[in-house]
Every structure is written in C-alpha cells, then in structure tokens.
C-alpha positions as a Python dict, from the first residue, in 0.01 Angstrom:
ca = {
    (1, 'M'): (0, 0, 0),
    (2, 'I'): (159, -53, -343),
    (3, 'N'): (471, -199, -181),
    (4, 'I'): (262, -444, 22),
    (5, 'N'): (75, -568, -286),
    (6, 'L'): (400, -596, -480),
    (7, 'R'): (552, -798, -198),
    (8, 'R'): (251, -1033, -195),
    (9, 'L'): (284, -1088, -568),
    (10, 'L'): (654, -1163, -533),
    (11, 'L'): (587, -1409, -251),
    (12, 'A'): (315, -1577, -459),
    (13, 'D'): (555, -1610, -752),
    (14, 'E'): (819, -1758, -522),
    (15, 'N'): (567, -2012, -390),
    (16, 'V'): (468, -2115, -741),
    (17, 'Q'): (833, -2152, -837),
    (18, 'D'): (903, -2353, -522),
    (19, 'Q'): (612, -2585, -606),
    (20, 'R'): (746, -2635, -956),
    (21, 'V'): (1093, -2717, -827),
    (22, 'A'): (954, -2958, -568),
    (23, 'R'): (734, -3129, -823),
    (24, 'R'): (1026, -3161, -1063),
    (25, 'K'): (1243, -3318, -793),
    (26, 'I'): (971, -3571, -706),
    (27, 'R'): (920, -3646, -1075),
    (28, 'D'): (1288, -3703, -1150),
    (29, 'A'): (1340, -3916, -841),
    (30, 'S'): (1040, -4142, -903),
    (31, 'N'): (1077, -4481, -1070),
    (32, 'P'): (751, -4654, -1163),
    (33, 'L'): (932, -4986, -1200),
    (34, 'E'): (987, -4991, -823),
    (35, 'L'): (613, -5036, -766),
    (36, 'Q'): (481, -5380, -677),
    (37, 'D'): (367, -5575, -982),
    (38, 'Q'): (-5, -5561, -903),
    (39, 'L'): (-3, -5186, -835),
    (40, 'F'): (214, -5128, -1140),
    (41, 'Q'): (-35, -5307, -1365),
    (42, 'K'): (-324, -5119, -1209),
    (43, 'C'): (-156, -4785, -1282),
    (44, 'Y'): (-16, -4850, -1628),
    (45, 'R'): (-226, -5141, -1763),
    (46, 'T'): (86, -5329, -1873),
    (47, 'N'): (326, -5564, -1702),
    (48, 'K'): (685, -5456, -1643),
    (49, 'T'): (819, -5658, -1936),
    (50, 'A'): (597, -5470, -2182),
    (51, 'F'): (676, -5139, -2009),
    (52, 'K'): (1052, -5198, -2044),
    (53, 'Y'): (1008, -5278, -2412),
    (54, 'L'): (821, -4950, -2461),
    (55, 'L'): (1080, -4766, -2253),
    (56, 'D'): (1360, -4884, -2483),
    (57, 'I'): (1170, -4747, -2784),
    (58, 'T'): (1094, -4423, -2600),
    (59, 'T'): (1455, -4376, -2491),
    (60, 'N'): (1589, -4432, -2842),
    (61, 'K'): (1327, -4242, -3039),
    (62, 'A'): (1198, -3961, -2816),
    (63, 'S'): (1378, -3630, -2787),
    (64, 'N'): (1666, -3640, -2541),
    (65, 'P'): (1629, -3434, -2221),
    (66, 'M'): (1940, -3222, -2287),
    (67, 'K'): (1844, -2952, -2041),
    (68, 'S'): (1872, -3005, -1668),
    (69, 'F'): (1494, -2974, -1637),
    (70, 'G'): (1417, -3200, -1936),
    (71, 'I'): (1159, -3473, -1886),
    (72, 'P'): (1311, -3823, -1854),
    (73, 'P'): (1182, -4086, -2102),
    (74, 'I'): (1043, -4304, -1822),
    (75, 'V'): (826, -4014, -1704),
    (76, 'K'): (705, -3945, -2058),
    (77, 'L'): (606, -4310, -2097),
    (78, 'A'): (444, -4335, -1752),
    (79, 'A'): (242, -4017, -1807),
    (80, 'S'): (117, -4131, -2148),
    (81, 'L'): (16, -4476, -2026),
    (82, 'R'): (-169, -4323, -1731),
    (83, 'F'): (-364, -4103, -1969),
    (84, 'F'): (-456, -4395, -2196),
    (85, 'A'): (-547, -4612, -1896),
    (86, 'E'): (-760, -4363, -1705),
    (87, 'G'): (-898, -4135, -1974),
    (88, 'G'): (-854, -3840, -1739),
    (89, 'Y'): (-784, -3481, -1822),
    (90, 'Q'): (-427, -3377, -1900),
    (91, 'K'): (-404, -3153, -1594),
    (92, 'G'): (-517, -3431, -1361),
    (93, 'V'): (-274, -3684, -1505),
    (94, 'G'): (15, -3441, -1479),
    (95, 'R'): (-47, -3381, -1110),
    (96, 'E'): (-2, -3744, -1010),
    (97, 'Y'): (291, -3805, -777),
    (98, 'D'): (491, -4021, -1016),
    (99, 'V'): (436, -3792, -1315),
    (100, 'G'): (469, -3436, -1188),
    (101, 'L'): (405, -3250, -1514),
    (102, 'S'): (225, -2926, -1581),
    (103, 'Q'): (-67, -2936, -1820),
    (104, 'S'): (135, -2774, -2097),
    (105, 'A'): (430, -3010, -2041),
    (106, 'F'): (205, -3314, -2049),
    (107, 'S'): (32, -3190, -2364),
    (108, 'A'): (368, -3168, -2540),
    (109, 'T'): (470, -3506, -2399),
    (110, 'L'): (152, -3675, -2522),
    (111, 'E'): (195, -3529, -2870),
    (112, 'E'): (554, -3653, -2885),
    (113, 'M'): (473, -4000, -2754),
    (114, 'L'): (185, -4045, -2998),
    (115, 'D'): (422, -3970, -3285),
    (116, 'V'): (689, -4204, -3148),
    (117, 'F'): (442, -4490, -3102),
    (118, 'E'): (260, -4443, -3431),
    (119, 'V'): (577, -4413, -3643),
    (120, 'N'): (779, -4688, -3474),
    (121, 'L'): (531, -4937, -3332),
    (122, 'C'): (185, -4925, -3489),
    (123, 'R'): (290, -5077, -3821),
    (124, 'L'): (495, -5338, -3637),
    (125, 'W'): (218, -5455, -3404),
    (126, 'I'): (-89, -5400, -3623),
    (127, 'K'): (-41, -5582, -3950),
    (128, 'W'): (-243, -5803, -4181),
    (129, 'M'): (-217, -6179, -4165),
    (130, 'S'): (15, -6396, -4368),
    (131, 'N'): (-124, -6708, -4539),
    (132, 'E'): (15, -6923, -4261),
    (133, 'E'): (-154, -6706, -3997),
    (134, 'M'): (-481, -6729, -4190),
    (135, 'R'): (-460, -7108, -4191),
    (136, 'S'): (-385, -7113, -3819),
    (137, 'A'): (-678, -6882, -3741),
    (138, 'A'): (-913, -7085, -3964),
    (139, 'L'): (-817, -7406, -3784),
    (140, 'K'): (-887, -7256, -3439),
    (141, 'F'): (-1220, -7106, -3545),
    (142, 'Y'): (-1329, -7434, -3705),
    (143, 'E'): (-1233, -7642, -3401),
    (144, 'K'): (-1452, -7425, -3180),
    (145, 'Y'): (-1741, -7312, -3403),
    (146, 'K'): (-1739, -7556, -3701),
    (147, 'I'): (-1741, -7276, -3960),
    (148, 'P'): (-1457, -7344, -4205),
    (149, 'S'): (-1197, -7103, -4346),
    (150, 'V'): (-1268, -6811, -4110),
    (151, 'M'): (-957, -6595, -4084),
    (152, 'G'): (-1106, -6321, -3864),
    (153, 'C'): (-1405, -6109, -3769),
    (154, 'I'): (-1486, -5751, -3866),
    (155, 'D'): (-1684, -5479, -3691),
    (156, 'G'): (-1706, -5105, -3637),
    (157, 'T'): (-1679, -4921, -3308),
    (158, 'H'): (-1741, -4557, -3221),
    (159, 'I'): (-1480, -4343, -3045),
    (160, 'K'): (-1650, -4052, -2868),
    (161, 'I'): (-1500, -3708, -2935),
    (162, 'V'): (-1600, -3346, -2885),
    (163, 'G'): (-1766, -3181, -3182),
    (164, 'P'): (-1494, -3060, -3422),
    (165, 'K'): (-1484, -2708, -3560),
    (166, 'H'): (-1524, -2814, -3923),
    (167, 'N'): (-1780, -3049, -4080),
    (168, 'K'): (-1938, -3098, -3740),
    (169, 'H'): (-2250, -3264, -3878),
    (170, 'S'): (-2055, -3548, -4038),
    (171, 'F'): (-1923, -3662, -3698),
    (172, 'Y'): (-2267, -3672, -3532),
    (173, 'N'): (-2363, -4040, -3526),
    (174, 'R'): (-2702, -4210, -3511),
    (175, 'K'): (-2668, -4257, -3132),
    (176, 'G'): (-2666, -3884, -3072),
    (177, 'Y'): (-2302, -3793, -3006),
    (178, 'F'): (-1990, -3695, -3197),
    (179, 'S'): (-1753, -3977, -3282),
    (180, 'L'): (-1514, -4152, -3514),
    (181, 'N'): (-1636, -4477, -3670),
    (182, 'A'): (-1339, -4712, -3654),
    (183, 'L'): (-1321, -5028, -3865),
    (184, 'V'): (-1147, -5316, -3685),
    (185, 'V'): (-1063, -5678, -3770),
    (186, 'C'): (-940, -5929, -3513),
    (187, 'D'): (-806, -6284, -3527),
    (188, 'Q'): (-868, -6589, -3305),
    (189, 'K'): (-644, -6447, -3030),
    (190, 'M'): (-833, -6115, -3012),
    (191, 'R'): (-539, -5937, -3173),
    (192, 'F'): (-639, -5654, -3406),
    (193, 'R'): (-500, -5717, -3755),
    (194, 'F'): (-643, -5413, -3932),
    (195, 'I'): (-784, -5080, -3813),
    (196, 'D'): (-907, -4763, -3981),
    (197, 'A'): (-1020, -4475, -3759),
    (198, 'S'): (-1016, -4206, -4027),
    (199, 'H'): (-1393, -4186, -4085),
    (200, 'P'): (-1646, -3960, -3908),
    (201, 'G'): (-1917, -4111, -3691),
    (202, 'A'): (-2203, -4044, -3934),
    (203, 'C'): (-2054, -4294, -4181),
    (204, 'H'): (-2217, -4637, -4185),
    (205, 'D'): (-2005, -4948, -4130),
    (206, 'S'): (-2067, -5061, -4487),
    (207, 'L'): (-1936, -4733, -4630),
    (208, 'V'): (-1622, -4749, -4418),
    (209, 'W'): (-1565, -5106, -4538),
    (210, 'N'): (-1631, -5034, -4906),
    (211, 'V'): (-1369, -4756, -4923),
    (212, 'S'): (-1114, -4928, -4699),
    (213, 'E'): (-763, -5031, -4801),
    (214, 'L'): (-835, -5376, -4660),
    (215, 'K'): (-1115, -5446, -4907),
    (216, 'R'): (-895, -5341, -5198),
    (217, 'H'): (-615, -5561, -5065),
    (218, 'I'): (-840, -5866, -5030),
    (219, 'C'): (-994, -5814, -5374),
    (220, 'N'): (-647, -5797, -5528),
    (221, 'N'): (-514, -6093, -5328),
    (222, 'R'): (-795, -6347, -5329),
    (223, 'S'): (-769, -6650, -5105),
    (224, 'N'): (-991, -6932, -4981),
    (225, 'F'): (-1052, -6761, -4648),
    (226, 'W'): (-1320, -6518, -4537),
    (227, 'M'): (-1421, -6293, -4250),
    (228, 'L'): (-1746, -6282, -4053),
    (229, 'G'): (-1939, -5957, -4018),
    (230, 'D'): (-2278, -5851, -3889),
    (231, 'A'): (-2579, -5747, -4098),
    (232, 'G'): (-2436, -5397, -4139),
    (233, 'Y'): (-2196, -5531, -4401),
    (234, 'P'): (-2264, -5657, -4755),
    (235, 'L'): (-2251, -6029, -4823),
    (236, 'E'): (-1939, -6104, -5023),
    (237, 'S'): (-1737, -6414, -5104),
    (238, 'F'): (-1472, -6297, -4853),
    (239, 'L'): (-1715, -6149, -4599),
    (240, 'L'): (-1998, -6369, -4474),
    (241, 'T'): (-2295, -6210, -4302),
    (242, 'P'): (-2598, -6375, -4134),
    (243, 'Y'): (-2922, -6461, -4311),
    (244, 'R'): (-3201, -6212, -4264),
    (245, 'T'): (-3518, -6331, -4090),
    (246, 'P'): (-3459, -6708, -4115),
    (247, 'E'): (-3731, -6949, -4007),
    (248, 'E'): (-3689, -7095, -3661),
    (249, 'G'): (-3521, -7436, -3669),
    (250, 'S'): (-3402, -7397, -4028),
    (251, 'V'): (-3046, -7451, -4149),
    (252, 'E'): (-3027, -7075, -4199),
    (253, 'A'): (-3115, -7015, -3834),
    (254, 'K'): (-2854, -7272, -3728),
    (255, 'F'): (-2595, -7092, -3941),
    (256, 'N'): (-2686, -6757, -3783),
    (257, 'L'): (-2638, -6903, -3436),
    (258, 'A'): (-2294, -7045, -3520),
    (259, 'H'): (-2207, -6721, -3700),
    (260, 'S'): (-2306, -6511, -3396),
    (261, 'R'): (-2105, -6727, -3156),
    (262, 'C'): (-1797, -6712, -3375),
    (263, 'R'): (-1826, -6339, -3446),
    (264, 'N'): (-1863, -6264, -3076),
    (265, 'I'): (-1484, -6258, -3051),
    (266, 'I'): (-1463, -5917, -3220),
    (267, 'E'): (-1708, -5768, -2971),
    (268, 'R'): (-1507, -5917, -2686),
    (269, 'A'): (-1184, -5779, -2833),
    (270, 'I'): (-1331, -5429, -2861),
    (271, 'G'): (-1465, -5455, -2506),
    (272, 'L'): (-1126, -5565, -2377),
    (273, 'L'): (-953, -5282, -2564),
    (274, 'K'): (-1179, -5016, -2414),
    (275, 'S'): (-1171, -5171, -2070),
    (276, 'R'): (-790, -5161, -2057),
    (277, 'W'): (-749, -4820, -2224),
    (278, 'R'): (-1039, -4628, -2076),
    (279, 'C'): (-971, -4308, -2267),
    (280, 'L'): (-1167, -4482, -2546),
    (281, 'L'): (-1480, -4536, -2335),
    (282, 'G'): (-1781, -4325, -2414),
    (283, 'A'): (-1811, -4204, -2054),
    (284, 'R'): (-1576, -3915, -2135),
    (285, 'E'): (-1511, -3795, -2488),
    (286, 'L'): (-1165, -3722, -2623),
    (287, 'Y'): (-1108, -3345, -2622),
    (288, 'Y'): (-896, -3347, -2935),
    (289, 'S'): (-928, -3300, -3309),
    (290, 'P'): (-1049, -3604, -3506),
    (291, 'Q'): (-696, -3656, -3639),
    (292, 'K'): (-541, -3666, -3293),
    (293, 'A'): (-824, -3882, -3156),
    (294, 'A'): (-753, -4128, -3437),
    (295, 'K'): (-386, -4133, -3335),
    (296, 'I'): (-484, -4209, -2976),
    (297, 'F'): (-705, -4495, -3095),
    (298, 'N'): (-428, -4637, -3316),
    (299, 'V'): (-178, -4629, -3029),
    (300, 'C'): (-423, -4792, -2785),
    (301, 'V'): (-484, -5075, -3034),
    (302, 'M'): (-108, -5121, -3070),
    (303, 'L'): (-74, -5137, -2691),
    (304, 'H'): (-358, -5390, -2677),
    (305, 'N'): (-176, -5622, -2919),
    (306, 'L'): (151, -5565, -2734),
    (307, 'C'): (-6, -5669, -2404),
    (308, 'I'): (-141, -5990, -2561),
    (309, 'H'): (206, -6067, -2695),
    (310, 'F'): (365, -6018, -2352),
    (311, 'K'): (87, -6226, -2192),
    (312, 'D'): (-30, -5938, -1975),
    (313, 'Q'): (-349, -6059, -1808),
    (314, 'F'): (-457, -5803, -1553),
    (315, 'A'): (-730, -5924, -1318),
    (316, 'D'): (-910, -5588, -1289),
    (317, 'I'): (-965, -5564, -1665),
    (318, 'V'): (-1303, -5698, -1774),
    (319, 'E'): (-1450, -5728, -2120),
    (320, 'I'): (-1696, -5443, -2164),
    (321, 'P'): (-1969, -5539, -2414),
    (322, 'D'): (-1947, -5331, -2729),
    (323, 'C'): (-2287, -5194, -2831),
    (324, 'D'): (-2197, -5023, -3157),
    (325, 'E'): (-2358, -5275, -3391),
    (326, 'E'): (-2504, -5105, -3696),
    (327, 'E'): (-2850, -5171, -3827),
    (328, 'S'): (-2855, -5334, -4169),
    (329, 'L'): (-2935, -5114, -4467),
    (330, 'V'): (-3221, -5181, -4707),
    (331, 'T'): (-2969, -5186, -4992),
    (332, 'M'): (-2760, -5467, -4844),
    (333, 'E'): (-2717, -5821, -4972),
    (334, 'E'): (-2977, -5931, -5230),
    (335, 'D'): (-3134, -5584, -5254),
    (336, 'N'): (-2809, -5411, -5352),
    (337, 'I'): (-2853, -5355, -5726),
    (338, 'D'): (-2498, -5224, -5760),
    (339, 'F'): (-2347, -5547, -5634),
    (340, 'G'): (-2217, -5776, -5911),
    (341, 'M'): (-2456, -6066, -5960),
    (342, 'Q'): (-2176, -6315, -6014),
    (343, 'R'): (-1999, -6223, -5690),
    (344, 'M'): (-2331, -6223, -5504),
    (345, 'S'): (-2412, -6568, -5639),
    (346, 'E'): (-2070, -6695, -5529),
    (347, 'A'): (-2114, -6549, -5181),
    (348, 'Q'): (-2460, -6701, -5146),
    (349, 'R'): (-2328, -7039, -5260),
    (350, 'I'): (-2047, -7034, -5002),
    (351, 'R'): (-2284, -6936, -4723),
    (352, 'N'): (-2545, -7195, -4821),
    (353, 'Q'): (-2283, -7468, -4844),
    (354, 'I'): (-2154, -7388, -4495),
    (355, 'A'): (-2507, -7369, -4354),
    (356, 'H'): (-2592, -7716, -4483),
    (357, 'S'): (-2264, -7863, -4358),
    (358, 'L'): (-2305, -7755, -3995),
    (359, 'P'): (-2360, -8046, -3750),
}
C-alpha cells in the first residue's frame, strides 16, 4: 500500500514537472509581436512601436536571463503590460498562453519591471512644463475656452487598495474604501505633467496640494500662468477655483461654466488612464502595500503619456468618468484665516478680471 501511494506521488510530481517544462517551451517560443495589430493592442494596450521602445529599455536594463530557464525580456514586458491592462490576479496573468509564468515567477517579474520603469522612464515621461510648453498650453486652452494663461488642470483621484497592516485608518477614504489619494496635473493634450501618489486616501485634496513639491516649485518659480482646480482646492494666484454659489446669469456663473468646461480635461485624462490600465479601476483593489501600489500608479501614468506620444489610439478604450471630486472645505477660499490676505486679494483680482472679460 505504501509503495502504491509513493508511486502515485512520484507520478504526480512528474506530471507537474512536465507541465512546467511544456509551459516554459510555449513561453519561450511565443512572440507577442507576431499578433495582428488589433489583437496586439487589445492584449497589451499599446501599439507595436511603443512596445518595441519599452522592449529596448527592458532588454538593456532588466536582469539578463543567464540560465537556460531564465525569463526572456519580451515575456517580462508582455506579462507586466497584461497585468496593468487587465487588473487581474498574478496567477491568472501568468497562466496566459503567451506568458506562461508561475505566480511566484510573475511576482518577481512585476517587481523587477516596476523598478526598471520607475527608475528609467517615469522621470523621462512625467515631467513639469517648460515656459515654452506653458505658453503653448495656454494658447490652446484660450482658443477653446477663452480663459487666458491656463497651463494645466489639477485634480485628485483615488486608487483602491486593500487595507494595509499599519495605519489602516488613514487609508480609509470618505467613500468607504481603502485607497491612495493621488494628485495629478495634466496639460492640453491630456498628458500628465505632475503626479504624487504618496498620500493615504483619508487625506483631502487640499492637504495633498499644500504639502506637494509642485506647490513649492510654483511658489519659488512664479510665472504669469495658472492652473484650474475644483472647489476642493484653495483659491490662489496660480490656482483658480470656481466661485461658490454664484447668482444665475451673473458673470461669476458664466466664469464657473467656462471653468468647468476647461477643467473637464483632467477628468477625461484620468478616465482615459483608468480605462486603458484597468488595474487602477475601483472594481478590483490592488493587493499590494501602499508603496507598491503607488509604484504601479506611477508606471501606468508613464505608459499613458508614452501611448499619447506614440499616437496609440485604441478603439476599445473609452474615457471612464472620474467621480473622485472632493467636497469643498469650510476653511477654503475667503474663510481660510491662515491664507495670506495679500495673496488672496491677488487671486480674487485675477479671477474677477477673467470673469468680466469672458465673451
């Protein structure tokens, strides 16, 4: 009886090993670039030009598969993009025919690829605007919405995560789930020019903005341009927010309408980001630490900008409306006693001047 059971165990081990060998052979023989363009974009959410660019970076920067069973760079890249695109579990992604990775192998691959992308690409593809870029953005915004000197729009968006082990309460947001509250700024082309996903979900948009590197940078490098933000942000000379409770038909109401139409681009950009890289959608939270979830968000934003650069317009991607708008705080704008009166007066003057100049 013992011999029979031992034989069964040996046969089971042989079957498992045979499956691993077969899966490895399929994985190493597969080439995602051989797929038809439409199917390729559906699987990886990029066109082949962008994929080849990423593959060059991956090949040069990722660890070399020195062993005979090492994972080729093209498989590492394909597996990572599938995860970002589908938001599935690691085990499910690894089992796909063109990936063929165990859960543990894919986990290590994802960790490596996140580091490669964040170190080598995020700073290259997510960077603040030059003065010339600000002027170009302001011209485009003015031509369409008649609000002058707008260089971009700012908003916050929540990235759903599982409750972390430490400081769990600080990640529980007002909508009733655990998240990161990410600050994002986009330009007229829906490219993200600044992001900060380091804050827990319980933080209000205004707090994230007030402690951000971007605010310090703008304060230290003043220009004649400003951003548009919703009522969750303070009114500042470089950040214009809508009037509160304006009378119908007034110049203030007209300004709010133009402001809303112009600022809509940031909501569309966030919706497009989450539609393409569905691991960021709230339908399934990220089962990672806040630090790793922030890395995933950073890389997805980089990929979003990369796709815009390579003119990747995939028909199945739709703009999902972003519904993370914060409610305004009682201590915002005129009621904020800590806000410098001189700066507040300047911000009010700029907003009033624009409101009265609208056609």
